[in-house]
N, C-alpha and C positions, 0 to 999 in steps of 0.2 A: 652508154645507156644506163640509167638508174634502174635498179630492181625495185619492184613494187611489193611491199609487204601487205598481204591481204588482211583485212579486218577479221577479228575472231568472229565465229558464228554467234548470233544473238542467243542469250540465255533466257531472256524474258520475251514472251510472245503475246501479241494481241489475240483476242478470241478467235478471229478468222484464221490467223496464222497457226494457232495451236490446233485447231480443228484440221487444217490442211496437213500439219505435221503428222497427225494421227490418221490421215487419209479418210477423214469423216467430214460430213457436212456440219455446219454450225449447229443446226437443230439436233442432230444425232449426238454430236460431241457434248452439247449441254445436258442431254439426258443420260448419256453413258459414262461420262468422265467424272470420277469422284474427286479429282484434284481441284482444290479450291484456288482461285486466283489470288494474287497478291495485290493489295490495294496500295498504289503508289501516291495517293493523294496526301499532300503534306499536312492537311488538317483533318484527315480521316473521313472526309465526306464520301458518300456513295456516288462515285462518278464512274460510270462504265468505261469512259474513255481512258481511265487511268488504271484499269485492271489488267494484270499481266499473269501469264502462266509460266511457271518455271520449267524449263526443258528437262532438268534433272528429275523433277517430280513426275513429269510425264513419262520419262524413261522408266522410273521405278514402277509406275502403274502398268506400263506395257510389259515389263519383266514379270510382274505378278500374273498378268493375264496369260502370258506365254508359258508360265510354269518355271521360269528361270529362278533359281535360288539366289539370294543375295551373296555377293562375293564370287560368283561363278566367273571364270575367265571369259573374255569377249571372244566372239567368233573370228 
């Protein structure tokens, strides 16, 4: 039997997924989260379908909210 290598977790999230990642509704996430989405549109157009939130930036924001200093060891 072949072993299956799992895919890495997604680094870029759609709006609804980013809100769920933070355990917030989309409307609360949009009001509360200061993390700007990345525009993946090749021509720079404003297309909400191509906006993604970087999980690492969301982690940094959550770390700031929780009072964790940068460089602290993980739990």
